[in-house]
C-alpha positions as CSV (number, residue, x, y, z in Angstrom):
1,M,46.9,64.3,-44.5
2,K,45.6,62.7,-41.3
3,S,43.0,60.0,-41.8
4,Q,40.2,61.8,-39.8
5,Y,40.5,64.8,-42.2
6,K,40.9,62.8,-45.3
7,F,37.9,60.6,-44.7
8,G,35.8,63.4,-43.2
9,L,36.3,65.4,-46.4
10,I,35.8,62.5,-48.8
11,V,32.7,61.2,-47.2
12,G,31.5,64.7,-46.5
13,V,31.7,65.7,-50.2
14,I,29.8,62.6,-51.2
15,G,27.2,63.4,-48.5
16,L,27.0,67.0,-49.6
17,V,26.0,66.0,-53.1
18,L,23.7,63.3,-51.9
19,N,22.0,65.6,-49.4
20,I,21.4,68.3,-52.0
21,C,19.2,65.7,-53.8
22,V,17.6,64.3,-50.7
23,A,16.9,67.7,-49.1
24,G,15.5,69.0,-52.4
25,F,12.8,66.3,-52.3
26,M,12.5,65.3,-48.6
27,G,14.0,67.9,-46.2
28,L,13.4,65.8,-43.1
29,C,15.7,63.0,-44.3
30,G,18.8,65.2,-44.3
31,P,19.9,64.3,-40.8
32,L,19.9,60.6,-41.7
33,V,22.4,61.3,-44.5
34,S,24.6,63.1,-41.9
35,L,24.2,60.2,-39.5
36,L,25.4,57.7,-42.2
37,A,28.2,60.0,-43.4
38,G,29.5,60.6,-39.9
39,G,29.5,56.9,-39.1
40,V,31.2,55.9,-42.3
41,A,33.9,58.6,-42.0
42,G,34.5,57.8,-38.3
43,F,34.8,54.0,-39.0
44,F,37.2,54.4,-41.9
45,A,39.4,57.0,-40.1
46,A,39.8,54.7,-37.0
47,Q,40.5,51.7,-39.2
48,Q,43.3,53.4,-41.2
49,E,44.9,55.2,-38.2
50,K,45.3,52.1,-36.0
51,V,45.4,54.0,-32.8
52,A,46.3,52.3,-29.5
53,T,43.0,52.7,-27.6
54,K,39.3,52.6,-28.5
55,G,39.0,56.0,-26.8
56,N,41.5,57.5,-29.3
57,G,39.5,55.8,-32.1
58,A,36.3,57.5,-30.8
59,Q,38.1,60.9,-30.9
60,L,39.3,60.3,-34.4
61,G,35.8,59.2,-35.4
62,A,34.2,62.2,-33.8
63,V,36.5,64.6,-35.7
64,A,35.9,62.8,-39.0
65,G,32.2,62.7,-38.4
66,T,32.0,66.4,-37.5
67,I,33.8,67.3,-40.8
68,A,31.5,65.1,-42.8
69,G,28.5,66.4,-41.0
70,A,29.5,70.0,-41.6
71,L,29.8,69.4,-45.4
72,V,26.4,67.6,-45.3
73,L,25.0,70.7,-43.6
74,I,26.0,72.8,-46.6
75,G,24.2,70.3,-48.8
76,Q,21.1,70.5,-46.5
77,V,20.9,74.3,-46.9
78,I,21.5,74.2,-50.7
79,G,18.9,71.4,-51.1
80,G,16.4,73.2,-48.9
81,L,16.7,76.4,-51.0
82,V,16.4,74.4,-54.2
83,A,13.2,72.8,-52.8
84,L,11.8,76.3,-52.1
85,L,12.6,77.4,-55.6
86,L,11.0,74.3,-57.1
87,V,7.8,74.8,-55.0
88,Q,7.7,78.4,-56.0
89,Y,8.4,77.8,-59.7
90,A,5.9,75.0,-60.0
91,G,3.2,77.0,-58.1
92,L,2.5,74.0,-55.8
93,K,0.1,74.4,-52.9
94,V,1.5,73.9,-49.4
95,P,-0.4,72.6,-46.4
96,F,0.1,75.9,-44.5
97,G,0.4,79.5,-45.6
98,Q,0.9,80.6,-49.2
99,V,3.9,80.4,-51.5
100,P,4.7,83.9,-52.8
101,S,5.0,84.3,-56.5
102,F,8.1,85.8,-58.1
103,Q,6.2,89.1,-58.6
104,S,5.2,89.3,-54.9
105,D,6.3,91.9,-52.4
106,P,10.1,91.6,-51.8
107,S,9.5,91.4,-48.1
108,Q,7.4,88.3,-48.6
109,L,10.1,86.7,-50.8
110,V,12.8,87.5,-48.2
111,A,10.7,86.0,-45.4
112,Y,10.0,82.9,-47.5
113,Y,13.7,82.2,-48.3
114,L,15.0,83.2,-44.8
115,S,12.5,80.8,-43.2
116,G,13.7,78.1,-45.6
117,L,17.3,78.9,-44.8
118,G,16.6,78.7,-41.1
119,A,14.9,75.3,-41.4
120,G,17.8,74.0,-43.5
121,L,20.3,75.3,-40.9
122,C,18.3,73.7,-38.1
123,F,18.1,70.3,-39.7
124,G,21.8,70.7,-40.8
125,L,23.0,71.4,-37.2
126,L,21.1,68.5,-35.9
127,G,22.8,66.4,-38.6
128,V,26.3,67.7,-37.5
129,V,25.6,66.5,-34.0
130,L,24.3,63.1,-35.2
131,A,27.3,62.8,-37.5
132,A,29.8,63.5,-34.7
133,L,28.1,61.0,-32.4
134,A,27.9,58.3,-35.1
135,G,31.6,59.0,-36.0
136,A,32.6,58.6,-32.4
137,G,30.6,55.4,-31.9
138,L,31.8,53.8,-35.1
139,G,35.3,55.1,-34.5
140,Y,35.2,53.3,-31.2
141,L,33.9,50.1,-32.7
142,G,36.3,50.3,-35.7
143,T,39.4,50.5,-33.6
144,P,41.1,47.1,-33.5
145,S,41.5,45.7,-30.1
146,Q,45.1,45.7,-28.9
147,P,46.3,42.6,-27.0
148,E,47.1,43.3,-23.4
149,I,50.7,42.9,-22.5
150,M,51.2,41.1,-19.2
151,Q,53.7,42.6,-16.9
152,L,55.9,40.3,-14.8
């Protein structure tokens, strides 16, 4: 398996699990998990592959970061829905609107969960972009410099 896929999947699964916990408690911090996961995946992919140019390292890192970010996006959505369930189950007050009870009108429940799903997707997509950029940047930095060969 190529290093960009391997490290993208490994770091992405770790980020997915971590982001379920983070998004369940603080939904705004999910893109930061994606940023870290993408950077780590990109750096390690470029280090292991030992490509010829830093541009190729950035490409490897971007692929690894995107894969990791996509998995973290799944964790963001799951964590966001878990947070909505916890808020609804505990009967917590929110700063705006009302949280519908489990016995509420089904249309209110659908709107409640669809809006949470939309917010999770929005933060998750932002995280994928950040992960790809961080992966490309750290893939670039993680590519060892090749000595220039002088031509006679």
